[in-house]
Biopython code that builds the backbone (N, CA, C, O; Angstrom):
import numpy as np
from Bio.PDB.StructureBuilder import StructureBuilder

atoms = [
    (1, "MET", "N", (-13.874, 15.007, -14.607)),
    (1, "MET", "CA", (-12.487, 14.804, -14.264)),
    (1, "MET", "C", (-11.849, 13.853, -15.277)),
    (1, "MET", "O", (-12.485, 12.897, -15.722)),
    (2, "ASN", "N", (-10.619, 14.112, -15.633)),
    (2, "ASN", "CA", (-9.855, 13.248, -16.505)),
    (2, "ASN", "C", (-9.686, 11.885, -15.846)),
    (2, "ASN", "O", (-9.223, 11.797, -14.708)),
    (3, "LEU", "N", (-10.063, 10.815, -16.562)),
    (3, "LEU", "CA", (-9.996, 9.467, -15.979)),
    (3, "LEU", "C", (-8.574, 9.036, -15.680)),
    (3, "LEU", "O", (-8.367, 8.175, -14.825)),
    (4, "GLU", "N", (-7.586, 9.605, -16.354)),
    (4, "GLU", "CA", (-6.190, 9.247, -16.114)),
    (4, "GLU", "C", (-5.648, 9.923, -14.854)),
    (4, "GLU", "O", (-4.677, 9.442, -14.271)),
    (5, "TYR", "N", (-6.246, 11.001, -14.436)),
    (5, "TYR", "CA", (-5.741, 11.787, -13.317)),
    (5, "TYR", "C", (-5.592, 10.975, -12.031)),
    (5, "TYR", "O", (-4.516, 11.018, -11.435)),
    (6, "PRO", "N", (-6.617, 10.229, -11.562)),
    (6, "PRO", "CA", (-6.438, 9.456, -10.330)),
    (6, "PRO", "C", (-5.352, 8.390, -10.453)),
    (6, "PRO", "O", (-4.627, 8.132, -9.493)),
    (7, "TYR", "N", (-5.235, 7.766, -11.635)),
    (7, "TYR", "CA", (-4.177, 6.777, -11.846)),
    (7, "TYR", "C", (-2.798, 7.412, -11.725)),
    (7, "TYR", "O", (-1.879, 6.818, -11.161)),
    (8, "GLU", "N", (-2.662, 8.620, -12.257)),
    (8, "GLU", "CA", (-1.386, 9.330, -12.181)),
    (8, "GLU", "C", (-1.046, 9.689, -10.737)),
    (8, "GLU", "O", (0.115, 9.617, -10.334)),
    (9, "ILE", "N", (-2.050, 10.074, -9.964)),
    (9, "ILE", "CA", (-1.825, 10.375, -8.550)),
    (9, "ILE", "C", (-1.315, 9.129, -7.835)),
    (9, "ILE", "O", (-0.332, 9.196, -7.096)),
    (10, "VAL", "N", (-1.974, 7.997, -8.048)),
    (10, "VAL", "CA", (-1.566, 6.752, -7.400)),
    (10, "VAL", "C", (-0.154, 6.371, -7.844)),
    (10, "VAL", "O", (0.680, 5.994, -7.020)),
    (11, "LYS", "N", (0.108, 6.469, -9.128)),
    (11, "LYS", "CA", (1.433, 6.125, -9.658)),
    (11, "LYS", "C", (2.518, 6.997, -9.028)),
    (11, "LYS", "O", (3.568, 6.497, -8.624)),
    (12, "GLN", "N", (2.260, 8.287, -8.949)),
    (12, "GLN", "CA", (3.236, 9.216, -8.374)),
    (12, "GLN", "C", (3.446, 8.939, -6.881)),
    (12, "GLN", "O", (4.584, 8.874, -6.414)),
    (13, "LEU", "N", (2.357, 8.779, -6.140)),
    (13, "LEU", "CA", (2.479, 8.511, -4.706)),
    (13, "LEU", "C", (3.139, 7.159, -4.453)),
    (13, "LEU", "O", (3.984, 7.039, -3.566)),
    (14, "ALA", "N", (2.759, 6.141, -5.226)),
    (14, "ALA", "CA", (3.290, 4.789, -5.022)),
    (14, "ALA", "C", (4.778, 4.715, -5.297)),
    (14, "ALA", "O", (5.468, 3.866, -4.732)),
    (15, "SER", "N", (5.284, 5.582, -6.149)),
    (15, "SER", "CA", (6.714, 5.554, -6.462)),
    (15, "SER", "C", (7.512, 6.566, -5.650)),
    (15, "SER", "O", (8.700, 6.761, -5.910)),
    (16, "SER", "N", (6.879, 7.215, -4.666)),
    (16, "SER", "CA", (7.554, 8.246, -3.877)),
    (16, "SER", "C", (8.469, 7.678, -2.803)),
    (16, "SER", "O", (9.246, 8.422, -2.205)),
    (17, "ASN", "N", (8.396, 6.374, -2.546)),
    (17, "ASN", "CA", (9.216, 5.741, -1.510)),
    (17, "ASN", "C", (9.302, 4.256, -1.840)),
    (17, "ASN", "O", (8.515, 3.747, -2.638)),
    (18, "ALA", "N", (10.254, 3.562, -1.230)),
    (18, "ALA", "CA", (10.400, 2.124, -1.470)),
    (18, "ALA", "C", (9.139, 1.367, -1.084)),
    (18, "ALA", "O", (8.752, 0.417, -1.764)),
    (19, "VAL", "N", (8.491, 1.784, 0.010)),
    (19, "VAL", "CA", (7.252, 1.150, 0.455)),
    (19, "VAL", "C", (6.237, 2.241, 0.757)),
    (19, "VAL", "O", (6.504, 3.166, 1.524)),
    (20, "VAL", "N", (5.073, 2.115, 0.140)),
    (20, "VAL", "CA", (3.996, 3.086, 0.348)),
    (20, "VAL", "C", (2.759, 2.319, 0.780)),
    (20, "VAL", "O", (2.376, 1.325, 0.163)),
    (21, "LEU", "N", (2.147, 2.796, 1.842)),
    (21, "LEU", "CA", (0.951, 2.176, 2.403)),
    (21, "LEU", "C", (-0.199, 3.170, 2.311)),
    (21, "LEU", "O", (-0.157, 4.244, 2.910)),
    (22, "PHE", "N", (-1.221, 2.800, 1.554)),
    (22, "PHE", "CA", (-2.440, 3.601, 1.511)),
    (22, "PHE", "C", (-3.325, 3.093, 2.636)),
    (22, "PHE", "O", (-3.635, 1.904, 2.710)),
    (23, "SER", "N", (-3.727, 4.004, 3.511)),
    (23, "SER", "CA", (-4.373, 3.629, 4.758)),
    (23, "SER", "C", (-5.472, 4.630, 5.087)),
    (23, "SER", "O", (-5.794, 5.510, 4.289)),
    (24, "THR", "N", (-6.034, 4.479, 6.268)),
    (24, "THR", "CA", (-6.944, 5.471, 6.826)),
    (24, "THR", "C", (-6.390, 5.910, 8.171)),
    (24, "THR", "O", (-5.585, 5.204, 8.777)),
    (25, "SER", "N", (-6.814, 7.061, 8.630)),
    (25, "SER", "CA", (-6.287, 7.580, 9.892)),
    (25, "SER", "C", (-7.032, 7.062, 11.107)),
    (25, "SER", "O", (-6.580, 7.250, 12.236)),
    (26, "GLY", "N", (-8.158, 6.418, 10.895)),
    (26, "GLY", "CA", (-8.967, 5.935, 12.009)),
    (26, "GLY", "C", (-8.399, 4.685, 12.645)),
    (26, "GLY", "O", (-7.232, 4.342, 12.454)),
    (27, "ASN", "N", (-9.233, 4.019, 13.396)),
    (27, "ASN", "CA", (-8.826, 2.815, 14.104)),
    (27, "ASN", "C", (-9.121, 1.553, 13.302)),
    (27, "ASN", "O", (-9.621, 0.572, 13.852)),
    (28, "ASP", "N", (-8.817, 1.568, 12.014)),
    (28, "ASP", "CA", (-9.006, 0.396, 11.166)),
    (28, "ASP", "C", (-7.944, -0.624, 11.549)),
    (28, "ASP", "O", (-6.752, -0.386, 11.350)),
    (29, "CYS", "N", (-8.364, -1.746, 12.091)),
    (29, "CYS", "CA", (-7.408, -2.718, 12.618)),
    (29, "CYS", "C", (-6.526, -3.310, 11.529)),
    (29, "CYS", "O", (-5.369, -3.632, 11.803)),
    (30, "MET", "N", (-7.021, -3.468, 10.306)),
    (30, "MET", "CA", (-6.200, -4.035, 9.235)),
    (30, "MET", "C", (-5.094, -3.068, 8.815)),
    (30, "MET", "O", (-3.989, -3.497, 8.483)),
    (31, "CYS", "N", (-5.382, -1.782, 8.827)),
    (31, "CYS", "CA", (-4.352, -0.788, 8.525)),
    (31, "CYS", "C", (-3.289, -0.790, 9.616)),
    (31, "CYS", "O", (-2.098, -0.672, 9.328)),
    (32, "THR", "N", (-3.716, -0.922, 10.856)),
    (32, "THR", "CA", (-2.784, -0.976, 11.971)),
    (32, "THR", "C", (-1.903, -2.215, 11.878)),
    (32, "THR", "O", (-0.701, -2.136, 12.134)),
    (33, "VAL", "N", (-2.479, -3.355, 11.518)),
    (33, "VAL", "CA", (-1.705, -4.587, 11.362)),
    (33, "VAL", "C", (-0.652, -4.405, 10.273)),
    (33, "VAL", "O", (0.503, -4.786, 10.464)),
    (34, "ALA", "N", (-1.033, -3.831, 9.139)),
    (34, "ALA", "CA", (-0.087, -3.621, 8.039)),
    (34, "ALA", "C", (1.055, -2.712, 8.474)),
    (34, "ALA", "O", (2.222, -3.014, 8.221)),
    (35, "LYS", "N", (0.726, -1.604, 9.126)),
    (35, "LYS", "CA", (1.753, -0.672, 9.591)),
    (35, "LYS", "C", (2.695, -1.345, 10.574)),
    (35, "LYS", "O", (3.913, -1.202, 10.464)),
    (36, "ARG", "N", (2.144, -2.076, 11.534)),
    (36, "ARG", "CA", (2.984, -2.714, 12.554)),
    (36, "ARG", "C", (3.853, -3.822, 11.978)),
    (36, "ARG", "O", (4.996, -3.995, 12.401)),
    (37, "LEU", "N", (3.326, -4.571, 11.024)),
    (37, "LEU", "CA", (4.134, -5.614, 10.390)),
    (37, "LEU", "C", (5.337, -4.989, 9.691)),
    (37, "LEU", "O", (6.469, -5.436, 9.875)),
    (38, "LEU", "N", (5.092, -3.966, 8.900)),
    (38, "LEU", "CA", (6.184, -3.326, 8.174)),
    (38, "LEU", "C", (7.184, -2.673, 9.128)),
    (38, "LEU", "O", (8.395, -2.824, 8.962)),
    (39, "LEU", "N", (6.682, -1.958, 10.111)),
    (39, "LEU", "CA", (7.574, -1.329, 11.089)),
    (39, "LEU", "C", (8.365, -2.376, 11.868)),
    (39, "LEU", "O", (9.543, -2.171, 12.160)),
    (40, "GLY", "N", (7.729, -3.491, 12.206)),
    (40, "GLY", "CA", (8.396, -4.577, 12.915)),
    (40, "GLY", "C", (9.522, -5.203, 12.111)),
    (40, "GLY", "O", (10.471, -5.742, 12.681)),
    (41, "LEU", "N", (9.421, -5.136, 10.797)),
    (41, "LEU", "CA", (10.475, -5.650, 9.926)),
    (41, "LEU", "C", (11.588, -4.626, 9.715)),
    (41, "LEU", "O", (12.601, -4.919, 9.080)),
    (42, "GLY", "N", (11.390, -3.424, 10.253)),
    (42, "GLY", "CA", (12.388, -2.366, 10.093)),
    (42, "GLY", "C", (12.161, -1.489, 8.879)),
    (42, "GLY", "O", (13.062, -0.765, 8.455)),
    (43, "VAL", "N", (10.968, -1.548, 8.318)),
    (43, "VAL", "CA", (10.619, -0.754, 7.137)),
    (43, "VAL", "C", (9.796, 0.454, 7.592)),
    (43, "VAL", "O", (8.854, 0.323, 8.375)),
    (44, "ALA", "N", (10.165, 1.608, 7.096)),
    (44, "ALA", "CA", (9.420, 2.828, 7.415)),
    (44, "ALA", "C", (8.644, 3.252, 6.176)),
    (44, "ALA", "O", (9.144, 4.039, 5.372)),
    (45, "PRO", "N", (7.419, 2.735, 6.013)),
    (45, "PRO", "CA", (6.665, 3.089, 4.808)),
    (45, "PRO", "C", (6.162, 4.525, 4.861)),
    (45, "PRO", "O", (5.914, 5.073, 5.935)),
    (46, "ILE", "N", (6.019, 5.118, 3.694)),
    (46, "ILE", "CA", (5.278, 6.364, 3.600)),
    (46, "ILE", "C", (3.816, 5.961, 3.685)),
    (46, "ILE", "O", (3.362, 5.098, 2.934)),
    (47, "THR", "N", (3.085, 6.575, 4.587)),
    (47, "THR", "CA", (1.676, 6.243, 4.763)),
    (47, "THR", "C", (0.818, 7.380, 4.229)),
    (47, "THR", "O", (0.942, 8.528, 4.655)),
    (48, "ILE", "N", (-0.041, 7.041, 3.300)),
    (48, "ILE", "CA", (-0.978, 8.007, 2.725)),
    (48, "ILE", "C", (-2.340, 7.722, 3.349)),
    (48, "ILE", "O", (-2.953, 6.694, 3.061)),
    (49, "GLU", "N", (-2.808, 8.618, 4.191)),
    (49, "GLU", "CA", (-4.106, 8.445, 4.844)),
    (49, "GLU", "C", (-5.176, 9.060, 3.947)),
    (49, "GLU", "O", (-5.293, 10.280, 3.824)),
    (50, "LEU", "N", (-5.946, 8.180, 3.331)),
    (50, "LEU", "CA", (-6.884, 8.620, 2.300)),
    (50, "LEU", "C", (-7.998, 9.509, 2.823)),
    (50, "LEU", "O", (-8.505, 10.359, 2.091)),
    (51, "ASP", "N", (-8.383, 9.325, 4.074)),
    (51, "ASP", "CA", (-9.447, 10.181, 4.602)),
    (51, "ASP", "C", (-8.949, 11.598, 4.863)),
    (51, "ASP", "O", (-9.754, 12.491, 5.131)),
    (52, "ASN", "N", (-7.639, 11.820, 4.791)),
    (52, "ASN", "CA", (-7.066, 13.154, 4.951)),
    (52, "ASN", "C", (-6.482, 13.696, 3.650)),
    (52, "ASN", "O", (-5.882, 14.771, 3.642)),
    (53, "HIS", "N", (-6.652, 12.963, 2.554)),
    (53, "HIS", "CA", (-6.082, 13.369, 1.266)),
    (53, "HIS", "C", (-7.184, 13.947, 0.397)),
    (53, "HIS", "O", (-8.291, 13.410, 0.346)),
    (54, "VAL", "N", (-6.880, 15.040, -0.285)),
    (54, "VAL", "CA", (-7.881, 15.723, -1.095)),
    (54, "VAL", "C", (-8.437, 14.818, -2.194)),
    (54, "VAL", "O", (-9.606, 14.940, -2.560)),
    (55, "ALA", "N", (-7.618, 13.917, -2.722)),
    (55, "ALA", "CA", (-8.077, 13.015, -3.787)),
    (55, "ALA", "C", (-8.390, 11.622, -3.238)),
    (55, "ALA", "O", (-8.434, 10.654, -3.997)),
    (56, "GLY", "N", (-8.606, 11.516, -1.937)),
    (56, "GLY", "CA", (-8.836, 10.232, -1.285)),
    (56, "GLY", "C", (-9.869, 9.340, -1.951)),
    (56, "GLY", "O", (-9.568, 8.177, -2.217)),
    (57, "PRO", "N", (-11.088, 9.831, -2.238)),
    (57, "PRO", "CA", (-12.092, 8.972, -2.881)),
    (57, "PRO", "C", (-11.668, 8.485, -4.266)),
    (57, "PRO", "O", (-11.926, 7.338, -4.631)),
    (58, "ASP", "N", (-11.013, 9.362, -5.040)),
    (58, "ASP", "CA", (-10.547, 8.965, -6.372)),
    (58, "ASP", "C", (-9.442, 7.917, -6.263)),
    (58, "ASP", "O", (-9.418, 6.954, -7.029)),
    (59, "ILE", "N", (-8.538, 8.103, -5.322)),
    (59, "ILE", "CA", (-7.453, 7.145, -5.112)),
    (59, "ILE", "C", (-8.032, 5.801, -4.684)),
    (59, "ILE", "O", (-7.602, 4.751, -5.163)),
    (60, "GLN", "N", (-8.997, 5.839, -3.790)),
    (60, "GLN", "CA", (-9.623, 4.608, -3.321)),
    (60, "GLN", "C", (-10.291, 3.857, -4.477)),
    (60, "GLN", "O", (-10.263, 2.626, -4.507)),
    (61, "ALA", "N", (-10.882, 4.573, -5.414)),
    (61, "ALA", "CA", (-11.504, 3.942, -6.578)),
    (61, "ALA", "C", (-10.449, 3.250, -7.440)),
    (61, "ALA", "O", (-10.679, 2.149, -7.940)),
    (62, "VAL", "N", (-9.307, 3.888, -7.612)),
    (62, "VAL", "CA", (-8.212, 3.277, -8.378)),
    (62, "VAL", "C", (-7.713, 2.029, -7.667)),
    (62, "VAL", "O", (-7.498, 0.998, -8.305)),
    (63, "LEU", "N", (-7.527, 2.108, -6.356)),
    (63, "LEU", "CA", (-7.041, 0.956, -5.594)),
    (63, "LEU", "C", (-8.027, -0.199, -5.655)),
    (63, "LEU", "O", (-7.632, -1.365, -5.676)),
    (64, "SER", "N", (-9.296, 0.130, -5.684)),
    (64, "SER", "CA", (-10.326, -0.907, -5.797)),
    (64, "SER", "C", (-10.198, -1.640, -7.132)),
    (64, "SER", "O", (-10.366, -2.858, -7.196)),
    (65, "ARG", "N", (-9.903, -0.899, -8.189)),
    (65, "ARG", "CA", (-9.720, -1.524, -9.511)),
    (65, "ARG", "C", (-8.461, -2.378, -9.564)),
    (65, "ARG", "O", (-8.424, -3.385, -10.272)),
    (66, "LEU", "N", (-7.434, -1.987, -8.822)),
    (66, "LEU", "CA", (-6.188, -2.759, -8.804)),
    (66, "LEU", "C", (-6.329, -4.068, -8.025)),
    (66, "LEU", "O", (-5.608, -5.033, -8.277)),
    (67, "SER", "N", (-7.256, -4.086, -7.087)),
    (67, "SER", "CA", (-7.461, -5.287, -6.272)),
    (67, "SER", "C", (-7.967, -6.426, -7.132)),
    (67, "SER", "O", (-8.678, -6.209, -8.114)),
    (68, "ALA", "N", (-7.602, -7.629, -6.762)),
    (68, "ALA", "CA", (-8.041, -8.813, -7.510)),
    (68, "ALA", "C", (-9.558, -8.925, -7.505)),
    (68, "ALA", "O", (-10.163, -9.358, -8.486)),
    (69, "ASP", "N", (-10.164, -8.532, -6.394)),
    (69, "ASP", "CA", (-11.621, -8.605, -6.256)),
    (69, "ASP", "C", (-12.112, -7.194, -5.978)),
    (69, "ASP", "O", (-12.037, -6.725, -4.842)),
    (70, "GLY", "N", (-12.610, -6.515, -6.997)),
    (70, "GLY", "CA", (-13.023, -5.127, -6.878)),
    (70, "GLY", "C", (-14.116, -4.871, -5.861)),
    (70, "GLY", "O", (-14.343, -3.722, -5.481)),
    (71, "SER", "N", (-14.800, -5.912, -5.409)),
    (71, "SER", "CA", (-15.875, -5.719, -4.443)),
    (71, "SER", "C", (-15.343, -5.630, -3.014)),
    (71, "SER", "O", (-16.057, -5.198, -2.109)),
    (72, "ARG", "N", (-14.102, -6.037, -2.814)),
    (72, "ARG", "CA", (-13.530, -6.010, -1.470)),
    (72, "ARG", "C", (-12.959, -4.633, -1.171)),
    (72, "ARG", "O", (-12.611, -3.876, -2.078)),
    (73, "GLN", "N", (-12.872, -4.332, 0.087)),
    (73, "GLN", "CA", (-12.294, -3.067, 0.521)),
    (73, "GLN", "C", (-10.798, -3.073, 0.208)),
    (73, "GLN", "O", (-10.086, -3.959, 0.682)),
    (74, "PRO", "N", (-10.301, -2.117, -0.572)),
    (74, "PRO", "CA", (-8.912, -2.135, -1.004)),
    (74, "PRO", "C", (-7.913, -1.554, 0.003)),
    (74, "PRO", "O", (-6.719, -1.474, -0.285)),
    (75, "ILE", "N", (-8.386, -1.158, 1.155)),
    (75, "ILE", "CA", (-7.528, -0.498, 2.135)),
    (75, "ILE", "C", (-7.281, -1.431, 3.315)),
    (75, "ILE", "O", (-8.249, -1.976, 3.845)),
    (76, "PRO", "N", (-6.064, -1.645, 3.749)),
    (76, "PRO", "CA", (-4.829, -1.019, 3.302)),
    (76, "PRO", "C", (-4.357, -1.582, 1.967)),
    (76, "PRO", "O", (-4.639, -2.730, 1.624)),
    (77, "ALA", "N", (-3.643, -0.763, 1.235)),
    (77, "ALA", "CA", (-3.039, -1.175, -0.033)),
    (77, "ALA", "C", (-1.548, -0.892, 0.062)),
    (77, "ALA", "O", (-1.138, 0.198, 0.463)),
    (78, "VAL", "N", (-0.743, -1.875, -0.307)),
    (78, "VAL", "CA", (0.699, -1.774, -0.152)),
    (78, "VAL", "C", (1.370, -1.792, -1.527)),
    (78, "VAL", "O", (1.078, -2.639, -2.370)),
    (79, "PHE", "N", (2.271, -0.839, -1.726)),
    (79, "PHE", "CA", (3.100, -0.786, -2.918)),
    (79, "PHE", "C", (4.547, -0.951, -2.485)),
    (79, "PHE", "O", (4.996, -0.302, -1.540)),
    (80, "VAL", "N", (5.270, -1.810, -3.169)),
    (80, "VAL", "CA", (6.682, -2.032, -2.889)),
    (80, "VAL", "C", (7.449, -1.791, -4.185)),
    (80, "VAL", "O", (7.165, -2.406, -5.212)),
    (81, "GLY", "N", (8.415, -0.896, -4.123)),
    (81, "GLY", "CA", (9.172, -0.563, -5.327)),
    (81, "GLY", "C", (8.314, 0.032, -6.422)),
    (81, "GLY", "O", (8.605, -0.148, -7.605)),
    (82, "GLY", "N", (7.265, 0.736, -6.045)),
    (82, "GLY", "CA", (6.374, 1.365, -7.012)),
    (82, "GLY", "C", (5.345, 0.439, -7.623)),
    (82, "GLY", "O", (4.527, 0.871, -8.435)),
    (83, "LYS", "N", (5.375, -0.837, -7.243)),
    (83, "LYS", "CA", (4.440, -1.818, -7.791)),
    (83, "LYS", "C", (3.439, -2.238, -6.726)),
    (83, "LYS", "O", (3.770, -2.354, -5.546)),
    (84, "PHE", "N", (2.204, -2.462, -7.170)),
    (84, "PHE", "CA", (1.132, -2.864, -6.267)),
    (84, "PHE", "C", (1.383, -4.283, -5.767)),
    (84, "PHE", "O", (1.420, -5.231, -6.550)),
    (85, "LEU", "N", (1.557, -4.417, -4.444)),
    (85, "LEU", "CA", (1.702, -5.736, -3.833)),
    (85, "LEU", "C", (0.326, -6.320, -3.552)),
    (85, "LEU", "O", (0.053, -7.469, -3.897)),
    (86, "GLY", "N", (-0.544, -5.525, -2.924)),
    (86, "GLY", "CA", (-1.886, -5.979, -2.602)),
    (86, "GLY", "C", (-2.347, -5.419, -1.274)),
    (86, "GLY", "O", (-1.819, -4.425, -0.775)),
    (87, "GLY", "N", (-3.340, -6.078, -0.718)),
    (87, "GLY", "CA", (-3.905, -5.670, 0.554)),
    (87, "GLY", "C", (-3.298, -6.444, 1.708)),
    (87, "GLY", "O", (-2.211, -7.011, 1.595)),
    (88, "ILE", "N", (-4.012, -6.457, 2.807)),
    (88, "ILE", "CA", (-3.499, -7.072, 4.028)),
    (88, "ILE", "C", (-3.276, -8.576, 3.856)),
    (88, "ILE", "O", (-2.297, -9.121, 4.366)),
    (89, "GLU", "N", (-4.185, -9.249, 3.135)),
    (89, "GLU", "CA", (-4.023, -10.693, 2.952)),
    (89, "GLU", "C", (-2.743, -11.017, 2.197)),
    (89, "GLU", "O", (-2.011, -11.934, 2.569)),
    (90, "THR", "N", (-2.476, -10.267, 1.139)),
    (90, "THR", "CA", (-1.273, -10.490, 0.345)),
    (90, "THR", "C", (-0.022, -10.138, 1.138)),
    (90, "THR", "O", (0.985, -10.841, 1.057)),
    (91, "LEU", "N", (-0.080, -9.063, 1.899)),
    (91, "LEU", "CA", (1.058, -8.656, 2.725)),
    (91, "LEU", "C", (1.412, -9.749, 3.722)),
    (91, "LEU", "O", (2.576, -10.135, 3.837)),
    (92, "ILE", "N", (0.420, -10.246, 4.436)),
    (92, "ILE", "CA", (0.666, -11.286, 5.443)),
    (92, "ILE", "C", (1.106, -12.587, 4.778)),
    (92, "ILE", "O", (2.035, -13.241, 5.253)),
    (93, "ALA", "N", (0.448, -12.971, 3.681)),
    (93, "ALA", "CA", (0.827, -14.198, 2.977)),
    (93, "ALA", "C", (2.267, -14.115, 2.479)),
    (93, "ALA", "O", (3.009, -15.092, 2.567)),
    (94, "SER", "N", (2.664, -12.962, 1.961)),
    (94, "SER", "CA", (4.035, -12.781, 1.486)),
    (94, "SER", "C", (5.036, -12.890, 2.636)),
    (94, "SER", "O", (6.132, -13.425, 2.472)),
    (95, "HIS", "N", (4.650, -12.386, 3.776)),
    (95, "HIS", "CA", (5.519, -12.491, 4.952)),
    (95, "HIS", "C", (5.654, -13.953, 5.387)),
    (95, "HIS", "O", (6.755, -14.424, 5.673)),
    (96, "ILE", "N", (4.540, -14.653, 5.433)),
    (96, "ILE", "CA", (4.549, -16.052, 5.879)),
    (96, "ILE", "C", (5.305, -16.946, 4.899)),
    (96, "ILE", "O", (6.070, -17.814, 5.320)),
    (97, "ASN", "N", (5.102, -16.745, 3.602)),
    (97, "ASN", "CA", (5.750, -17.638, 2.631)),
    (97, "ASN", "C", (7.184, -17.231, 2.290)),
    (97, "ASN", "O", (7.839, -17.884, 1.478)),
    (98, "GLY", "N", (7.667, -16.160, 2.904)),
    (98, "GLY", "CA", (9.072, -15.781, 2.750)),
    (98, "GLY", "C", (9.405, -14.916, 1.552)),
    (98, "GLY", "O", (10.582, -14.692, 1.269)),
    (99, "THR", "N", (8.409, -14.425, 0.845)),
    (99, "THR", "CA", (8.694, -13.604, -0.331)),
    (99, "THR", "C", (8.734, -12.105, -0.031)),
    (99, "THR", "O", (9.197, -11.324, -0.863)),
    (100, "LEU", "N", (8.258, -11.698, 1.137)),
    (100, "LEU", "CA", (8.195, -10.270, 1.453)),
    (100, "LEU", "C", (9.583, -9.668, 1.660)),
    (100, "LEU", "O", (9.880, -8.609, 1.105)),
    (101, "ILE", "N", (10.424, -10.310, 2.434)),
    (101, "ILE", "CA", (11.758, -9.760, 2.730)),
    (101, "ILE", "C", (12.565, -9.548, 1.448)),
    (101, "ILE", "O", (13.140, -8.474, 1.273)),
    (102, "PRO", "N", (12.629, -10.537, 0.538)),
    (102, "PRO", "CA", (13.352, -10.278, -0.720)),
    (102, "PRO", "C", (12.766, -9.117, -1.530)),
    (102, "PRO", "O", (13.512, -8.345, -2.133)),
    (103, "LEU", "N", (11.434, -8.989, -1.546)),
    (103, "LEU", "CA", (10.813, -7.856, -2.237)),
    (103, "LEU", "C", (11.251, -6.528, -1.627)),
    (103, "LEU", "O", (11.575, -5.577, -2.338)),
    (104, "LEU", "N", (11.253, -6.483, -0.302)),
    (104, "LEU", "CA", (11.645, -5.262, 0.398)),
    (104, "LEU", "C", (13.114, -4.942, 0.158)),
    (104, "LEU", "O", (13.478, -3.777, -0.002)),
    (105, "LYS", "N", (13.956, -5.967, 0.133)),
    (105, "LYS", "CA", (15.387, -5.760, -0.148)),
    (105, "LYS", "C", (15.582, -5.242, -1.566)),
    (105, "LYS", "O", (16.336, -4.295, -1.790)),
    (106, "ASP", "N", (14.896, -5.869, -2.527)),
    (106, "ASP", "CA", (15.028, -5.436, -3.923)),
    (106, "ASP", "C", (14.571, -3.990, -4.123)),
    (106, "ASP", "O", (15.104, -3.279, -4.975)),
    (107, "ALA", "N", (13.587, -3.562, -3.340)),
    (107, "ALA", "CA", (13.079, -2.198, -3.454)),
    (107, "ALA", "C", (13.942, -1.187, -2.713)),
    (107, "ALA", "O", (13.742, 0.020, -2.851)),
    (108, "GLY", "N", (14.903, -1.672, -1.925)),
    (108, "GLY", "CA", (15.762, -0.764, -1.161)),
    (108, "GLY", "C", (15.183, -0.367, 0.175)),
    (108, "GLY", "O", (15.648, 0.595, 0.787)),
    (109, "ALA", "N", (14.180, -1.085, 0.642)),
    (109, "ALA", "CA", (13.559, -0.761, 1.934)),
    (109, "ALA", "C", (14.296, -1.435, 3.094)),
    (109, "ALA", "O", (14.190, -0.996, 4.239)),
    (110, "LEU", "N", (15.042, -2.499, 2.794)),
    (110, "LEU", "CA", (15.841, -3.205, 3.789)),
    (110, "LEU", "C", (17.241, -3.390, 3.232)),
    (110, "LEU", "O", (17.421, -3.602, 2.033)),
    (111, "TRP", "N", (18.221, -3.309, 4.104)),
    (111, "TRP", "CA", (19.607, -3.442, 3.646)),
    (111, "TRP", "C", (20.278, -4.693, 4.183)),
    (111, "TRP", "O", (21.371, -5.045, 3.739)),
    (112, "LEU", "N", (19.650, -5.364, 5.122)),
    (112, "LEU", "CA", (20.278, -6.558, 5.717)),
    (112, "LEU", "C", (19.827, -7.824, 5.036)),
    (112, "LEU", "O", (20.258, -8.914, 5.412)),
]
sb = StructureBuilder()
sb.init_structure("model")
sb.init_model(0)
sb.init_chain("A")
sb.init_seg("    ")
for serial, (resi, resn, name, xyz) in enumerate(atoms, 1):
    if name == "N":
        sb.init_residue(resn, " ", resi, " ")
    sb.init_atom(name, np.array(xyz, "f"), 0.0, 1.0, " ", f" {name:<3s}", serial, name[0])
structure = sb.get_structure()
């Protein structure tokens, strides 16, 4: 397989909406927390469930490389405005420190 192909898939999917959440369809509590946080803020992310996506394993490998610590599980992975924000820790930290709302506004995910 072309090594650029999975990166292109991630790039295309990540830029398909103001907020994109790479997740799993199961009962992964961290994915549920990410979804509920975003929905609670009034953001409707596009959710890509990797266990139901044909390129899921390849996408997961790319997300693992994007993570600061490649040994950690990269799911959920959040993209805002087509740029990689990070995983659940970064999402929650951004919310707590007040940087998430401005990011979401700049990406067009929030209008207020």
